[in-house]
N, CA, C and O atoms as a MOPAC input file, in Angstrom:
PM7 MOZYME 1SCF
protein

 N    141.20400 1    74.68000 1   111.84700 1
 C    141.15900 1    73.26000 1   111.55500 1
 C    139.73100 1    72.78000 1   111.76100 1
 O    139.11100 1    73.04200 1   112.79200 1
 N    139.22800 1    72.07500 1   110.76300 1
 C    137.89100 1    71.50800 1   110.84300 1
 C    137.94900 1    70.05300 1   110.40500 1
 O    138.68500 1    69.70700 1   109.48000 1
 N    137.18400 1    69.21100 1   111.05900 1
 C    137.09500 1    67.81200 1   110.66600 1
 C    136.17800 1    67.73800 1   109.45500 1
 O    135.02200 1    68.15800 1   109.51300 1
 N    136.70500 1    67.19500 1   108.35100 1
 C    135.91800 1    67.13900 1   107.11600 1
 C    135.47100 1    65.73200 1   106.76300 1
 O    134.58600 1    65.55500 1   105.92500 1
 N    136.07200 1    64.72900 1   107.39300 1
 C    135.66000 1    63.34800 1   107.14800 1
 C    136.01700 1    62.51800 1   108.36700 1
 O    137.03400 1    62.75200 1   109.01900 1
 N    135.17400 1    61.55200 1   108.66300 1
 C    135.42700 1    60.62700 1   109.75900 1
 C    135.21000 1    59.21800 1   109.24000 1
 O    134.17900 1    58.91700 1   108.63900 1
 N    136.18500 1    58.36100 1   109.47500 1
 C    136.10800 1    56.95800 1   109.07000 1
 C    136.07500 1    56.10900 1   110.33200 1
 O    136.95400 1    56.21800 1   111.18700 1
 N    135.05400 1    55.26000 1   110.44400 1
 C    134.91900 1    54.38300 1   111.60000 1
 C    135.30500 1    52.96500 1   111.19500 1
 O    134.81500 1    52.43200 1   110.20000 1
 N    136.17500 1    52.37700 1   111.97000 1
 C    136.61200 1    51.00900 1   111.76500 1
 C    136.34100 1    50.23400 1   113.04100 1
 O    136.16600 1    50.83800 1   114.09900 1
 N    136.30200 1    48.91100 1   112.96600 1
 C    136.01500 1    48.13500 1   114.17200 1
 C    136.97300 1    48.42100 1   115.33200 1
 O    136.57700 1    48.31200 1   116.49300 1
 N    138.21100 1    48.77900 1   115.04200 1
 C    139.19700 1    48.95700 1   116.10000 1
 C    139.69400 1    50.38600 1   116.22000 1
 O    140.73500 1    50.62500 1   116.83200 1
 N    138.97000 1    51.34100 1   115.65000 1
 C    139.41300 1    52.72500 1   115.77200 1
 C    138.66200 1    53.65500 1   114.83000 1
 O    137.91300 1    53.21400 1   113.95800 1
 N    138.87700 1    54.93600 1   115.02300 1
 C    138.24800 1    55.97800 1   114.22300 1
 C    139.32500 1    56.91600 1   113.70700 1
 O    140.26900 1    57.25100 1   114.42300 1
 N    139.17600 1    57.33800 1   112.45300 1
 C    140.11900 1    58.28200 1   111.85000 1
 C    139.35700 1    59.54300 1   111.48600 1
 O    138.36900 1    59.49100 1   110.75500 1
 N    139.81700 1    60.67500 1   111.99700 1
 C    139.26600 1    61.97800 1   111.62600 1
 C    140.23600 1    62.65400 1   110.67000 1
 O    141.43500 1    62.71700 1   110.93700 1
 N    139.71900 1    63.15900 1   109.55800 1
 C    140.53600 1    63.88800 1   108.58900 1
 C    140.21700 1    65.36800 1   108.72700 1
 O    139.06400 1    65.77900 1   108.60200 1
 N    141.23800 1    66.15600 1   108.98300 1
 C    141.07200 1    67.60200 1   109.15700 1
 C    141.43100 1    68.31800 1   107.86000 1
 O    142.21700 1    67.80900 1   107.06100 1
 N    140.85700 1    69.49000 1   107.65600 1
 C    141.11200 1    70.20800 1   106.41500 1
 C    142.57500 1    70.59600 1   106.25500 1
 O    143.05600 1    70.69500 1   105.12600 1
 N    143.28900 1    70.81700 1   107.33500 1
 C    144.70600 1    71.15700 1   107.19800 1
 C    145.56700 1    69.94300 1   106.87900 1
 O    146.75800 1    70.08400 1   106.60200 1
 N    144.97400 1    68.74800 1   106.91500 1
 C    145.72500 1    67.53900 1   106.58600 1
 C    145.96100 1    67.42000 1   105.08400 1
 O    146.87300 1    66.71100 1   104.65600 1
 N    145.16300 1    68.09600 1   104.29100 1
 C    145.32700 1    67.96300 1   102.83700 1
 C    145.25200 1    69.27900 1   102.07800 1
 O    145.28800 1    69.28400 1   100.84700 1
 N    145.15000 1    70.36800 1   102.77400 1
 C    144.95400 1    71.67700 1   102.13900 1
 C    145.99500 1    71.97800 1   101.05700 1
 O    145.63200 1    72.43700 1    99.97400 1
 N    147.26900 1    71.73100 1   101.32400 1
 C    148.32900 1    72.08100 1   100.37000 1
 C    148.91300 1    70.86100 1    99.64800 1
 O    149.95200 1    70.96700 1    98.99600 1
 N    148.26400 1    69.72700 1    99.75800 1
 C    148.80300 1    68.50100 1    99.17400 1
 C    148.41700 1    68.38100 1    97.69500 1
 O    147.32700 1    68.78100 1    97.28400 1
 N    149.33100 1    67.82500 1    96.91900 1
 C    149.06300 1    67.56600 1    95.50000 1
 C    148.17100 1    66.33300 1    95.36800 1
 O    148.05700 1    65.55400 1    96.31400 1
 N    147.53900 1    66.14500 1    94.21000 1
 C    146.73400 1    64.93700 1    94.01300 1
 C    147.54600 1    63.64900 1    94.22100 1
 O    147.02900 1    62.66400 1    94.74700 1
 N    148.79900 1    63.66300 1    93.81100 1
 C    149.65400 1    62.48700 1    93.99800 1
 C    149.89100 1    62.21600 1    95.48200 1
 O    149.87100 1    61.06800 1    95.92700 1
 N    150.11300 1    63.28200 1    96.23400 1
 C    150.32800 1    63.14000 1    97.67400 1
 C    149.05700 1    62.65100 1    98.36300 1
 O    149.12000 1    61.82700 1    99.27600 1
 N    147.91900 1    63.15100 1    97.93500 1
 C    146.65800 1    62.68800 1    98.50200 1
 C    146.45500 1    61.20200 1    98.24100 1
 O    146.01700 1    60.46200 1    99.12100 1
 N    146.77800 1    60.77200 1    97.02700 1
 C    146.65600 1    59.35000 1    96.69400 1
 C    147.60000 1    58.51200 1    97.55200 1
 O    147.21800 1    57.44900 1    98.04200 1
 N    148.82800 1    58.98600 1    97.73400 1
 C    149.78900 1    58.26300 1    98.56000 1
 C    149.29800 1    58.16300 1   100.00100 1
 O    149.41900 1    57.11300 1   100.63200 1
 N    148.74600 1    59.25400 1   100.51500 1
 C    148.23300 1    59.25000 1   101.88600 1
 C    147.06100 1    58.29600 1   102.04300 1
 O    146.96300 1    57.58100 1   103.04000 1
 N    146.16900 1    58.28700 1   101.05100 1
 C    145.02300 1    57.37700 1   101.12600 1
 C    145.48800 1    55.92900 1   101.09300 1
 O    144.99300 1    55.10100 1   101.85700 1
 N    146.43400 1    55.61700 1   100.21200 1
 C    146.95800 1    54.25300 1   100.14600 1
 C    147.60600 1    53.85600 1   101.46800 1
 O    147.45500 1    52.72300 1   101.92400 1
 N    148.32400 1    54.79000 1   102.07800 1
 C    148.95400 1    54.52900 1   103.36900 1
 C    147.89800 1    54.28700 1   104.44900 1
 O    148.05200 1    53.40400 1   105.29300 1
 N    146.82100 1    55.08300 1   104.41300 1
 C    145.74300 1    54.90400 1   105.38900 1
 C    145.13600 1    53.50600 1   105.27400 1
 O    144.91000 1    52.83900 1   106.28300 1
 N    144.86900 1    53.06200 1   104.02900 1
 C    144.29900 1    51.73400 1   103.83000 1
 C    145.27100 1    50.63900 1   104.27800 1
 O    144.84700 1    49.62500 1   104.83200 1
 N    146.57800 1    50.84000 1   104.04100 1
 C    147.56900 1    49.85200 1   104.47100 1
 C    147.59400 1    49.74900 1   105.99100 1
 O    147.63700 1    48.64700 1   106.54000 1
 N    147.56800 1    50.88300 1   106.66800 1
 C    147.57000 1    50.87500 1   108.13500 1
 C    146.30400 1    50.20300 1   108.65500 1
 O    146.37200 1    49.38700 1   109.57400 1
 N    145.15400 1    50.53700 1   108.07900 1
 C    143.89900 1    49.91300 1   108.49800 1
 C    143.94800 1    48.40700 1   108.28300 1
 O    143.50400 1    47.64500 1   109.14200 1
 N    144.48400 1    47.97000 1   107.14200 1
 C    144.60400 1    46.54000 1   106.86500 1
 C    145.52100 1    45.87100 1   107.88800 1
 O    145.20000 1    44.79700 1   108.39800 1
 N    146.65500 1    46.49600 1   108.18900 1
 C    147.58700 1    45.92600 1   109.16800 1
 C    146.93900 1    45.79000 1   110.54600 1
 O    147.14600 1    44.79300 1   111.23800 1
 N    146.15600 1    46.79200 1   110.94100 1
 C    145.45800 1    46.73100 1   112.22500 1
 C    144.47700 1    45.56900 1   112.23900 1
 O    144.42600 1    44.80600 1   113.20300 1
 N    143.70400 1    45.43400 1   111.17600 1
 C    142.72700 1    44.34600 1   111.10800 1
 C    143.41200 1    42.99000 1   111.05900 1
 O    142.92600 1    42.03200 1   111.66000 1
 N    144.53100 1    42.89300 1   110.35600 1
 C    145.26400 1    41.63400 1   110.27100 1
 C    145.78000 1    41.21600 1   111.64500 1
 O    145.63800 1    40.05900 1   112.04000 1
 N    146.37800 1    42.15800 1   112.37100 1
 C    146.89200 1    41.83100 1   113.70900 1
 C    145.75600 1    41.43200 1   114.65300 1
 O    145.91900 1    40.52600 1   115.47000 1
 N    144.61500 1    42.09900 1   114.54400 1
 C    143.45900 1    41.75000 1   115.37400 1
 C    142.97900 1    40.34000 1   115.05200 1
 O    142.63700 1    39.58300 1   115.96100 1
 N    142.94900 1    39.98200 1   113.78900 1
 C    142.53300 1    38.63400 1   113.38900 1
 C    143.51700 1    37.58100 1   113.89100 1
 O    143.10600 1    36.51300 1   114.34400 1
 N    144.79800 1    37.87600 1   113.81200 1
 C    145.81900 1    36.94200 1   114.32000 1
 C    145.62200 1    36.73200 1   115.81300 1
 O    145.65900 1    35.59800 1   116.29000 1
 N    145.41300 1    37.82100 1   116.55900 1
 C    145.18700 1    37.69600 1   118.01000 1
 C    143.93600 1    36.88200 1   118.29000 1
 O    143.92900 1    36.04500 1   119.19300 1
 N    142.87100 1    37.11900 1   117.52200 1
 C    141.62100 1    36.38400 1   117.72200 1
 C    141.82900 1    34.89800 1   117.50200 1
 O    141.35400 1    34.07300 1   118.28300 1
 N    142.54700 1    34.55500 1   116.42400 1
 C    142.79700 1    33.13800 1   116.13300 1
 C    143.68100 1    32.49500 1   117.19300 1
 O    143.47300 1    31.33900 1   117.56300 1
 N    144.67000 1    33.24400 1   117.68100 1
 C    145.53300 1    32.71000 1   118.73400 1
 C    144.72900 1    32.44700 1   120.00000 1
 O    144.92800 1    31.42200 1   120.65200 1
 N    143.83500 1    33.34400 1   120.35700 1
 C    142.99500 1    33.15100 1   121.54200 1
 C    142.07800 1    31.95400 1   121.36100 1
 O    141.91800 1    31.16000 1   122.28800 1
 N    141.47000 1    31.80600 1   120.18500 1
 C    140.60100 1    30.66100 1   119.92800 1
 C    141.38000 1    29.36800 1   119.98200 1
 O    140.87300 1    28.36000 1   120.47500 1
 N    142.61900 1    29.37700 1   119.47800 1
 C    143.44200 1    28.18200 1   119.51700 1
 C    143.78000 1    27.79800 1   120.95400 1
 O    143.70900 1    26.62400 1   121.31600 1
 N    144.14400 1    28.77700 1   121.77000 1
 C    144.47800 1    28.51600 1   123.17100 1
 C    143.27400 1    27.99800 1   123.92500 1
 O    143.41600 1    27.12400 1   124.78000 1
 N    142.08700 1    28.51700 1   123.63000 1
 C    140.88100 1    28.07900 1   124.30700 1
 C    140.51200 1    26.64700 1   123.94000 1
 O    139.89500 1    25.93700 1   124.73300 1
 N    140.89000 1    26.22800 1   122.74000 1
 C    140.51900 1    24.88000 1   122.29700 1
 C    141.49600 1    23.81500 1   122.79100 1
 O    141.24500 1    22.62300 1   122.61300 1
 N    142.59600 1    24.22200 1   123.40400 1
 C    143.57800 1    23.23700 1   123.89800 1
 C    143.15900 1    22.64100 1   125.20100 1
 O    143.86800 1    21.79900 1   125.75200 1

């Protein structure tokens, strides 16, 4: 297993290993990438909601 790609996000890092996609079809790779982006978006959305809630509480 070797790390072939690393994605850095404000709230985490994703390492992609060669065994994560070695036997996957192009369709499966596309599905996995879409899922990765959805998870990243959900993480960022929840972080933004928490940030806004904290700012709202501080302004009260």
